[in-house]
BALUM-812718 format. One line per 8 residues: number of its first residue (from 1); their letters; for each residue x, y, z of N, C-alpha, C. Coordinates in steps of 0.2 Angstrom, whole numbers, plus 2048, in hexadecimal, padded with zeros to 3 digits. Atoms other than C-alpha are relative to their C-alpha. Example, Ala and Ser with C-alpha at 12.3 -4.5 7.8 and 13.67 -1.06 7.14 Angstrom:
2
1> as> 804/7FA/800/83E/7EA/827/804/806/800 | 7FC/7FA/7FF/844/7FB/824/7FC/805/803
This chain:
365
1> mrifkyif> 804/7FA/800/800/800/800/804/806/7FF | 7FC/7FA/800/80E/80C/804/803/801/7F9 | 7FD/800/808/816/808/7F2/7FB/803/7FC | 806/7FE/804/805/80B/7EB/800/808/800 | 801/7F9/7FE/804/81C/7F3/805/804/7FC | 7F9/7FC/802/817/821/7EF/800/800/7F8 | 800/7FF/808/815/81D/7DC/7FA/805/7FE | 807/7FC/802/803/825/7DC/802/807/801
9> kmsmlntl> 7FF/7F9/7FE/809/835/7E4/805/803/7FB | 7FB/7FD/804/819/837/7DA/7FE/800/7F8 | 803/801/807/810/832/7C9/7FB/807/800 | 804/7FA/800/803/83F/7CD/804/807/7FF | 7FD/7FA/801/80F/84D/7D0/803/801/7FA | 7FD/800/806/819/849/7C1/7FB/801/7F9 | 806/7FF/806/809/848/7B6/7FE/807/800 | 802/7F9/7FF/804/859/7BD/805/805/7FD
17> isflviig> 7FB/7FB/802/815/861/7B9/800/7FF/7F8 | 800/801/807/815/859/7A7/7FA/803/7FC | 807/7FD/803/802/85E/7A4/802/808/7FF | 800/7F9/800/806/870/7A8/806/802/7FB | 7FC/7FE/806/815/871/79C/7FD/7FE/7FA | 802/802/807/80C/869/78E/7FB/805/7FF | 807/7FC/801/7FC/873/790/803/808/7FF | 7FE/7FA/802/807/883/791/804/800/7FA
25> lvwvsqsf> 7FD/800/807/811/87E/781/7F9/801/7FB | 805/800/804/800/87B/779/7FC/807/800 | 803/7F9/7FF/7F8/88C/780/804/804/7FC | 7FC/7FB/804/807/896/779/800/7FF/7F8 | 800/801/807/806/88E/768/7F9/801/7FE | 807/7FF/802/7F3/88F/767/7FE/808/800 | 801/7F9/7FF/7F4/8A1/76D/801/805/7FB | 7FD/7FC/805/7FD/8A8/75E/7FA/801/7FC
33> rsikfife> 806/7FF/804/7ED/8A7/755/7FC/805/801 | 805/7FB/7FE/7E3/8B2/75F/804/806/803 | 7FD/7FB/7FE/7F0/8BE/765/7FF/807/7FB | 802/7FB/806/7EF/8C8/754/7F9/803/800 | 808/7FE/801/7DC/8C8/754/7FF/804/806 | 802/7FD/7FA/7DB/8CE/766/803/806/801 | 7FC/7FA/7FF/7E9/8DB/768/800/805/7FB | 800/7FA/806/7EA/8E3/757/7F9/803/7FE
41> kggtiidf> 808/7FF/801/7D6/8E4/756/7FC/803/806 | 803/7FC/7FA/7D2/8EC/767/7FE/7FB/805 | 801/803/7FA/7D2/8DE/773/804/801/806 | 7FC/7FE/7FA/7D9/8DD/785/804/7F9/802 | 7FC/805/7FD/7E4/8D1/78E/7FB/7FB/803 | 805/804/7FC/7D5/8CB/798/7FC/7FC/7FA | 804/804/805/7CC/8C6/788/805/7FA/7FD | 7FB/805/802/7DC/8BC/783/7FF/7FA/804
49> fllsifsm> 800/805/7FB/7DC/8B2/793/7F8/7FC/800 | 806/803/7FF/7C9/8AF/793/7FF/7FC/7FA | 800/805/805/7CB/8A8/781/804/7FA/801 | 7FB/806/7FE/7D9/89D/787/7FC/7FB/804 | 804/805/7FC/7CE/896/795/7FB/7FD/7FE | 806/803/803/7BF/893/78B/803/7FB/7FA | 7FD/804/806/7CA/88A/77D/804/7FA/803 | 7FB/804/7FD/7D4/880/78A/7FD/7F9/800
57> pawlsisv> 803/808/7FF/7C8/870/78C/802/7FD/7F9 | 7FF/803/807/7CC/86E/778/808/7FD/801 | 7F9/801/800/7DF/86C/77D/800/7FA/804 | 7FF/805/7FB/7DC/85F/78B/802/7F9/7FE | 7FE/807/802/7DD/84F/781/807/7FF/7FE | 7F9/801/800/7EF/851/77C/803/802/807 | 7FD/7FF/7FA/7F4/859/78C/7FF/7FC/806 | 801/804/7FA/7ED/84E/798/803/7F9/7FE
65> sfgfffgv> 7FE/806/802/7F1/83E/78E/808/800/800 | 7F9/800/801/803/843/78A/803/802/807 | 7FE/7FF/7F9/805/84B/79C/801/7FA/805 | 800/806/7FC/801/83C/7A4/806/7FA/7FE | 7FB/805/803/80C/831/798/807/802/803 | 7FA/7FC/7FE/81B/83D/79C/801/7FF/807 | 800/800/7F9/817/83D/7AE/802/7F9/803 | 7FE/807/7FE/817/82A/7B0/807/7FD/7FD
73> fitftkle> 7F8/802/803/827/829/7A5/805/803/805 | 7FB/7FD/7FB/830/835/7B0/800/7FD/807 | 800/803/7FB/82A/82C/7BF/804/7F9/801 | 7FB/806/800/831/81B/7BB/806/800/7FE | 7F9/800/802/840/821/7B3/803/802/807 | 7FE/7FF/7F9/843/828/7C4/802/7FA/805 | 800/806/7FC/83F/818/7CD/806/7FC/7FD | 7FA/804/803/84B/80F/7C1/806/802/801
81> ndreliam> 7F9/7FD/800/859/81B/7C2/802/800/808 | 7FE/801/7F9/858/81A/7D6/800/7FA/803 | 800/807/7FE/857/807/7D6/7FA/7FE/803 | 807/800/7FB/846/809/7DF/7FC/7FA/7FC | 804/805/805/83E/7FE/7D0/802/7F9/801 | 7FD/807/7FE/84A/7F0/7D3/7FE/7FD/806 | 802/801/7F8/847/7F1/7E6/7FA/7FC/800 | 807/803/7FF/835/7EF/7E4/7FE/7FA/7FD
89> kssglnsl> 800/806/803/836/7E1/7D8/803/7FB/804 | 7FD/805/7FC/842/7D8/7E4/7FC/7FF/805 | 804/800/7FA/836/7DB/7F2/7FA/7FB/7FF | 806/806/801/829/7CF/7E9/7FB/804/7FC | 805/7FD/804/81F/7DC/7DF/801/7FE/7F9 | 800/802/808/81A/7D7/7CD/7FE/807/7FC | 802/7FA/805/817/7E4/7BE/7F9/803/801 | 805/7FF/800/806/7E3/7C0/7FD/805/807
97> qlsypilv> 800/7FC/7F9/806/7E9/7D3/803/807/7FF | 7FD/7F9/801/812/7F7/7CE/7FC/804/7FB | 804/7FC/806/806/7FC/7C0/7FA/802/803 | 807/7FD/7FD/7F6/7FE/7CC/7FF/808/800 | 7FF/7F8/800/7FB/811/7D0/7FE/803/7FA | 800/7FD/807/7FD/815/7BE/7F8/7FF/7FD | 806/802/803/7ED/80C/7B9/7F9/804/803 | 806/7FB/7FD/7E2/815/7C6/801/807/7FE
105> igiilssf> 7FF/7F9/803/7E9/826/7C0/7FD/800/7F9 | 802/801/807/7E6/820/7AE/7F8/801/800 | 807/800/800/7D4/81D/7B2/7FD/806/802 | 803/7F8/7FE/7D1/82D/7BB/800/805/7FA | 7FF/7FB/806/7D8/837/7AD/7FC/7FF/7F9 | 805/801/805/7CE/82E/7A0/7F9/801/801 | 807/7FF/7FF/7BF/830/7A9/7FF/808/800 | 800/7F9/800/7C3/842/7AB/7FF/802/7F8
113> lflnfhfl> 800/7FF/807/7C6/843/797/7F9/7FF/7FD | 807/802/802/7B5/83A/795/7FB/806/801 | 803/7FC/7FF/7AD/847/79E/800/807/7FC | 7FE/7FA/804/7B6/856/796/7FD/800/7F9 | 802/800/807/7B2/850/785/7F9/801/7FF | 807/800/801/7A0/84D/788/7FB/805/803 | 803/7FB/7FC/79B/85B/793/803/806/800 | 7FD/7FA/7FF/7A8/868/796/802/804/7F9
121> lpksysfy> 7FD/7FD/807/7B0/86A/784/7F9/803/7FC | 805/7FC/804/79E/86E/77B/7FF/806/802 | 802/7F8/7FD/79A/87C/787/804/804/7FF | 7FA/7FC/800/7AB/883/789/802/803/7F8 | 7FE/7FE/807/7AE/884/776/7FA/804/7FD | 805/7F9/802/79D/88D/773/801/806/803 | 7FE/7FB/7FC/7A2/898/781/805/805/7FB | 7FB/7FD/804/7B2/89B/777/7FE/803/7FA
129> knyednlr> 803/7FD/806/7AA/89E/766/7FC/806/801 | 804/7FB/7FF/79D/8A9/76E/804/806/802 | 7FD/7FB/7FD/7A9/8B3/777/804/804/7FA | 7FB/7FF/807/7B5/8B4/767/7FB/804/7FC | 805/7FC/804/7A4/8BB/75E/7FE/807/803 | 802/7F9/7FD/7A0/8C8/76B/807/805/800 | 7FB/7FC/801/7B2/8CE/76B/801/803/7F8 | 801/7FD/807/7B0/8D0/758/7FC/806/800
137> ykkppilf> 805/7FA/801/7A3/8DD/75B/801/804/806 | 800/7FD/7FA/7AA/8E4/76B/803/807/7FE | 7FD/7FA/803/7B3/8F3/761/7FF/801/7F8 | 801/801/808/7AE/8F9/74F/806/7FE/7FC | 7FB/802/804/7BF/8F7/748/801/7F8/7FF | 800/809/800/7BD/8E4/74C/7FC/7FE/7FA | 805/803/805/7AF/8E3/740/803/7FF/7F9 | 7FD/7FF/806/7BA/8E6/731/807/7FD/800
145> nentffhi> 7F9/801/801/7C9/8DF/72A/803/803/7F9 | 7FD/7FB/805/7D5/8E8/71D/7FF/7FB/7FA | 800/804/807/7D1/8E2/70A/7FB/7FA/801 | 803/805/7FF/7C3/8D8/710/7F9/802/7FF | 806/7FE/801/7B1/8D9/70B/7FB/7FE/806 | 804/802/7FA/7A5/8D9/71B/7F9/802/7FF | 807/800/801/792/8D7/71A/7FD/801/807 | 803/7FE/7FB/788/8DF/728/7FA/804/800
153> dkktffaq> 806/7FC/7FF/776/8E5/72C/7FE/803/7F8 | 802/7FF/807/772/8E4/718/805/805/7FD | 7FB/7FC/803/782/8EE/714/807/7FC/7FF | 7F9/804/801/793/8E8/70D/805/807/800 | 7FA/7FB/7FF/7A3/8F2/712/806/7FC/7FE | 7FA/800/802/7B4/8F2/70B/805/805/801 | 7FB/7FB/7FE/7C3/8FA/712/807/7FE/7FE | 7FA/802/802/7D4/8FC/70A/805/7FF/805
161> singneln> 7FC/800/7FB/7DD/8FF/71A/7FC/803/807 | 803/7FD/7FA/7D8/902/72C/805/801/806 | 7FC/7FE/7FC/7E1/90C/739/7FC/803/806 | 806/7FE/7FB/7D8/90C/74A/7F9/800/7FE | 806/7FF/801/7C9/914/748/7FF/804/7F9 | 801/7FD/807/7CC/91B/736/801/7FB/7FB | 7FF/805/806/7CA/912/726/801/804/7FA | 7FE/7FD/806/7D1/917/716/7FD/7FC/7FA
169> klfikdys> 802/803/807/7C9/915/704/7FB/7FB/802 | 804/803/7FD/7B9/90E/70B/7FA/7FF/7FA | 805/801/804/7AC/906/700/7F9/7FD/803 | 805/802/7FC/79A/902/706/7F9/800/7FB | 805/801/805/78B/8FB/6FC/7FA/7FF/805 | 806/800/7FB/77A/8FE/705/7FA/7FD/7FC | 805/803/803/76D/8F2/700/7F9/7FE/805 | 805/801/7FC/761/8F4/70F/7F9/801/7FD
177> skkqtidi> 807/7FF/803/753/8FB/704/7FF/7FD/7F9 | 802/803/806/74A/8F2/6F7/7FF/804/7FA | 802/7FB/806/746/901/6EC/807/802/7FD | 7FB/7FC/802/758/907/6EB/807/7FC/803 | 7FA/802/7FD/76B/902/6EE/805/806/7FF | 7FB/7F9/800/779/90F/6F2/806/7FC/802 | 7F9/802/800/78B/90D/6EE/803/806/803 | 7FD/7FA/7FD/796/918/6F9/808/7FF/7FF
185> fakkalfi> 7F9/800/801/7A9/91B/6F5/803/806/805 | 7FC/7FA/7FC/7B3/925/703/807/7FF/801 | 7F9/801/7FF/7C5/92A/704/802/7FF/807 | 7FF/800/7F8/7C4/92A/718/7F9/7FF/803 | 806/801/7FD/7B8/924/724/803/800/808 | 7FF/800/7F9/7B7/925/737/7FA/7FC/804 | 805/804/7FD/7AE/919/743/7FE/806/807 | 803/7FD/7FA/7A2/922/750/7FB/7FB/803
193> peenniri> 804/806/7FB/79C/914/75D/7FB/804/804 | 806/7FD/7FB/78B/918/766/7FE/7FA/804 | 801/805/7FC/782/90E/771/7FD/7F9/7FD | 802/805/803/778/903/766/802/7FF/7F8 | 7FF/7FF/807/77E/909/755/807/802/7FF | 7F9/7FD/802/78F/90C/74C/7FF/804/7F9 | 7FF/7FC/806/790/91A/740/807/801/7FE | 7FA/7FE/804/79D/91E/734/7FF/807/7FD
201> klidgvki> 800/7F9/803/7A1/92F/72F/805/7FF/7FA | 7FD/801/806/7A6/92F/71D/803/807/7FD | 7FD/7F9/802/7B2/93D/715/802/7FF/7F9 | 7FE/800/807/7B5/941/703/7FE/7FA/7FD | 802/806/803/7AB/935/6FA/7FB/802/7FA | 806/800/806/79E/931/6EC/7FA/7FB/802 | 805/804/7FF/78D/92A/6EF/7FB/7FF/7FA | 803/802/806/784/921/6E1/7F9/7FC/802
209> iseqksnp> 806/803/7FE/771/91E/6E4/7FD/7FD/7F9 | 803/804/807/76A/911/6D7/7F8/7FD/802 | 807/803/7FF/757/90E/6D6/7FE/7FC/7F9 | 802/805/805/74E/901/6CA/7FE/804/7F9 | 802/7FD/805/746/90E/6BE/803/806/7FF | 7FE/7F9/801/750/91D/6BE/809/7FF/7FF | 7F9/7FF/800/763/922/6BA/803/800/808 | 7FC/7FF/7FA/770/921/6C8/801/807/802
217> liinfkqd> 7FE/7F9/7FD/771/931/6D4/806/7FF/801 | 7F9/7FF/7FD/783/936/6D6/802/805/804 | 7FF/7FA/7FB/787/940/6E6/806/800/802 | 7FA/7FE/7FC/798/947/6EA/7FF/803/807 | 801/7FD/7FA/79A/94B/6FC/807/801/804 | 7F9/800/7FC/7A7/951/709/7FF/7FC/807 | 800/804/7FA/79F/949/718/7F8/7FD/7FF | 808/803/800/790/93D/71A/801/7FA/806
225> yisfnkkn> 801/805/7FB/78B/930/727/7FD/7F9/7FE | 804/806/800/785/91E/727/801/7FC/806 | 801/804/7FA/780/912/735/7FE/7FA/800 | 803/806/800/77C/901/739/7FF/7FD/808 | 801/802/7F9/776/8F8/749/804/7FB/802 | 7FA/804/7FD/781/8EF/754/7FD/7F9/802 | 803/806/7FE/773/8E3/75B/7FE/7FB/7FA | 802/803/807/76D/8DE/749/806/7FD/7FE
233> skkqnrse> 7FA/802/803/77E/8DC/743/803/7F9/804 | 7FE/806/7FC/783/8D0/752/7FC/7FA/800 | 804/806/801/774/8C5/751/800/7FD/7FA | 7FF/803/807/776/8C3/73E/806/7FC/800 | 7F9/804/801/789/8BE/73F/7FF/7FA/805 | 7FF/806/7FC/786/8B2/74E/7FB/7FA/7FD | 805/804/803/777/8A9/745/804/7FD/7F9 | 7FC/803/806/783/8A7/736/806/7FD/801
241> rvvdlkef> 7F9/803/7FF/793/8A1/73E/7FE/7F8/800 | 7FF/807/800/798/890/73B/801/7FD/807 | 7FF/804/7FA/796/884/74A/805/7FB/800 | 7FB/806/7FF/7A5/87A/74F/7FD/7FA/801 | 801/808/7FD/7A4/867/751/801/800/808 | 7FE/800/7F9/7AB/86A/762/7FB/802/804 | 806/7FD/7FD/79B/874/767/7FB/7FC/801 | 805/805/7FF/790/864/765/801/7FC/806
249> tyfelink> 7FF/806/7FC/78D/857/772/800/7FA/7FC | 801/807/803/78E/845/76F/7FA/7FE/7FC | 806/802/803/77D/842/76C/7FD/805/7FA | 801/7FA/805/77B/853/762/804/7FD/7F9 | 7FD/802/806/788/84B/756/7FD/7FA/7FD | 803/807/802/780/83A/755/7FA/802/7FC | 806/7FF/804/76F/842/750/801/804/7FA | 7FF/7FC/807/777/84E/743/803/7FB/7FB
257> sklqskan> 7FD/804/805/780/83F/73B/7FA/7FB/7FC | 807/803/803/76D/837/739/7FD/805/7FB | 803/7FC/803/767/846/732/803/803/7FA | 7FB/7FE/806/776/84C/726/804/7FA/7FE | 7FC/805/803/77A/83C/71C/806/802/7FD | 7FA/7FF/803/788/845/713/805/800/803 | 7FB/7FF/7FC/791/84A/721/800/7FC/806 | 801/805/7FA/78C/83B/72D/808/7FD/803
265> giylaeah> 7FA/802/7FE/79E/835/72D/804/804/804 | 7FD/7FC/7FB/7A5/845/734/7FD/801/807 | 803/7FF/7FB/798/847/741/802/7F9/805 | 7FF/806/7FD/79B/834/746/807/7FF/802 | 7F9/801/7FE/7AE/835/746/801/805/807 | 7FF/7FB/7FA/7AD/845/752/7FD/7FD/807 | 804/803/7FA/7A1/83C/75E/804/7FB/803 | 7FD/806/7FC/7A9/82C/760/808/801/801
273> srnvfslt> 7F9/7FE/7FE/7BB/833/760/800/802/807 | 800/7FE/7F9/7B6/83B/771/801/7F9/804 | 800/806/7FB/7B4/82A/778/807/7FD/7FF | 7FA/804/801/7C4/822/770/805/804/803 | 7F9/7FC/7FD/7D0/831/775/7FF/801/808 | 801/7FF/7F9/7C8/831/787/805/7FA/803 | 7FC/806/7FD/7D2/81F/789/807/801/7FF | 7F8/7FF/801/7E3/826/783/804/801/808
281> piifcmvf> 7FB/801/7FA/7EA/829/795/801/7F8/803 | 7FF/807/7FF/7E6/817/799/804/7FC/7FB | 7FC/803/806/7ED/811/788/808/802/801 | 7F9/7FD/7FF/7FD/81B/78B/804/7FD/805 | 7FC/803/7FA/801/815/79C/800/7F9/800 | 800/807/801/7FD/803/798/806/7FF/7FB | 7FB/801/805/809/804/789/806/801/803 | 7FA/7FF/7FC/816/80C/794/802/7FA/804
289> lsffvrfq> 7FF/805/7FB/814/7FF/7A1/801/7F9/7FE | 7FF/807/802/814/7F0/797/807/7FF/7FC | 7F9/800/803/825/7F5/78F/805/801/805 | 7FB/7FE/7FC/82D/7FD/79E/801/7FC/806 | 7FF/804/7FB/829/7F3/7AD/801/7F9/800 | 7FF/807/801/828/7E3/7A7/806/7FC/7FF | 7F9/803/802/839/7E1/7A0/806/801/804 | 7FA/7FF/7FC/849/7DF/7A8/804/806/7FE
297> hsrydnif> 7FD/7F8/802/853/7F0/7A9/807/7FF/800 | 7F9/801/801/864/7F1/7A3/802/807/7FD | 7FF/7F8/804/86E/801/79D/801/7FF/7FA | 7FE/800/807/871/7FA/78C/7FA/801/7FC | 806/800/804/85F/7F9/786/7FB/805/803 | 803/7FA/7FD/859/808/791/7FD/805/7FB | 801/7FB/805/85A/815/784/7FB/7FE/7FA | 805/803/805/852/80A/776/7FA/7FF/803
305> kksmiisl> 808/801/7FE/843/805/781/7FD/806/801 | 803/7FA/800/83F/817/785/7FE/803/7FA | 802/7FE/808/840/81C/773/7FB/7FC/7FD | 804/804/803/836/80E/76E/7F9/801/804 | 806/7FE/7FD/829/812/77B/7FD/806/7FE | 802/7F9/802/828/825/776/7FD/7FF/7F9 | 803/800/808/826/821/764/7FA/7FB/7FF | 807/805/7FF/819/813/767/7FA/804/802
313> iffiqivf> 805/7FC/7FD/80F/820/771/7FD/806/7FA | 802/7FC/806/810/82D/762/7FD/7FC/7FB | 803/803/806/80C/820/755/7F9/7FF/802 | 807/802/7FE/7FC/81B/75F/7FB/806/7FF | 804/7FA/800/7F6/82D/760/7FF/802/7F8 | 801/7FF/808/7F9/82F/74C/7FB/7FB/7FE | 805/804/802/7EF/81F/74A/7F9/801/802 | 806/7FE/7FC/7E0/825/755/7FE/806/7FB
321> fsmknivt> 803/7FB/805/7E0/835/749/7FF/7FE/7FA | 801/802/806/7E2/82C/73A/7F9/7FC/7FF | 806/804/801/7D3/820/73E/7FA/805/801 | 804/7FB/800/7CA/830/743/7FD/803/7F8 | 800/7FD/807/7CC/837/731/7FD/7FA/7FC | 803/805/804/7C8/825/72A/7F8/800/800 | 808/800/7FE/7B7/826/733/7FC/804/7FD | 804/7FB/802/7B2/836/72C/7FE/7FE/7F8
329> kfeefiyi> 802/802/807/7B2/82D/71A/7FD/7F9/801 | 803/807/800/7AE/81B/71F/7FD/800/807 | 802/801/7F8/7A3/81A/72F/7FF/7F9/801 | 7FF/808/7FE/7A3/807/72E/806/7FF/805 | 7F9/801/7FC/7B5/809/736/7FF/802/807 | 801/7FE/7F8/7AD/80F/747/802/7FA/804 | 7FF/806/7FB/7AE/7FD/74E/807/7FF/800 | 7F8/800/800/7C1/7FD/749/803/806/804
337> fyfvpifi> 7FE/7FA/7FD/7C2/80E/750/800/7FE/808 | 801/802/7F9/7BC/806/761/805/7FA/802 | 7FC/807/7FF/7C5/7F5/75F/808/802/801 | 7F9/7FE/7FF/7D7/7FD/75D/802/802/807 | 7FE/800/7F9/7D8/805/76F/7FF/7FA/804 | 802/806/7FB/7CF/7F6/777/806/7FB/7FF | 7FB/804/802/7DB/7EB/76E/807/801/804 | 7FA/7FE/7FD/7EA/7F5/774/800/800/807
345> iiinflli> 800/801/7F9/7E4/7F5/786/800/7F9/803 | 801/808/7FD/7E0/7E2/787/807/7FD/7FF | 7F9/804/801/7F2/7DD/77F/805/803/805 | 7FA/7FE/7FB/7FB/7E9/78B/7FF/7FE/807 | 801/804/7F9/7F2/7E2/79A/802/7FA/801 | 7FD/807/800/7F7/7D1/795/807/800/800 | 7FA/7FF/7FF/808/7D7/793/803/800/806 | 7FE/7FF/7F9/809/7DD/7A4/7FE/7FA/805
353> kyetisll> 803/805/7FC/7FF/7CF/7AC/805/7F9/7FF | 7FC/805/802/80A/7C2/7A3/806/7FF/804 | 7FB/800/7FC/819/7C6/7AD/7FF/7FF/807 | 802/802/7F9/80F/7C4/7BD/800/7F9/800 | 800/808/801/80B/7B2/7B7/806/7FD/800 | 7F9/804/801/81D/7AE/7B2/803/801/807 | 7FD/7FF/7FA/823/7B5/7C3/7FD/7FB/805 | 804/805/7FB/816/7AA/7CD/804/7F9/7FE
361> nfkkv> 7FE/806/801/81B/79B/7C3/808/7FE/802 | 7F9/800/7FE/82E/79F/7C6/801/7FF/807 | 800/801/7F9/82B/7A0/7D9/7FE/7F8/802 | 802/806/7FF/822/790/7D9/806/7FA/7FF | 7FB/804/802/831/787/7D0/806/801/806
């Protein structure tokens, strides 16, 4: 029992440290995509951290699984270097007994990933997308991108360059009226935000008013104003945004796969991959234990053995992602998608158990 607690505590501590390092690296790599959007277009550091927090459940699959693997790897490497592993085996402990603390942690982490994929991820990712959408409408300049057409409140905008609240060489097409359309060209424009509306002050431009049964009316102006409603634009944009697969729950994905026959493989792959990837902590730890704990330890094969284990773990992860991509096109492979991880678990459990049986037989002899 003392050895169980000793290995359990050491593994938990190393897993926590490895998890924090990995999720920190993932956070830094993923954050580069949002830094430009947030800081260059009016966001704050608080917006950056909130977006990071809401998107974090989507990173947990990689961070938890590999954090646990490297935590166990560090723990047993230390036990081996300090000759504690040899002492434990000499005292009569077999590989299965030494594996109990790791298996318990693996089951706990796999259960956590299962709950994360099925409950936390859909809600947090919806919050993430909605918050990103709200941030897009937080300040008027964020509504527009340079050299990009933007449709809002039955108006189309195009600006050649944007500098703060100032737009240069702005084009606007207003088709809010059924009787006429208005084309506006302005050399310069300024944002004037209000409570429920955003007004744009147009400077040095031309307005072309076109009606169905009359010639276009061309008006040159020094100053003019045009406005659009924030609430209408926000509502319209949200209803049109593409909903990410991560925002759906497992049962929503299954229902959508039945309703949309052309994309049923995509929805099924996303739904069932959440169950498969929940098992990765158990799979990783059992693969490690079946190679590391049960074999005799020597200085000569140590580096080769560790390299082989790490390579195998990454290979298994690649196989899972490949299987997910295959299911998107051939949904009949779902059964194989489940068979592969279950087969790996059973084989590695038998490899660990096999040494237990051989050791018992050796003692009887």
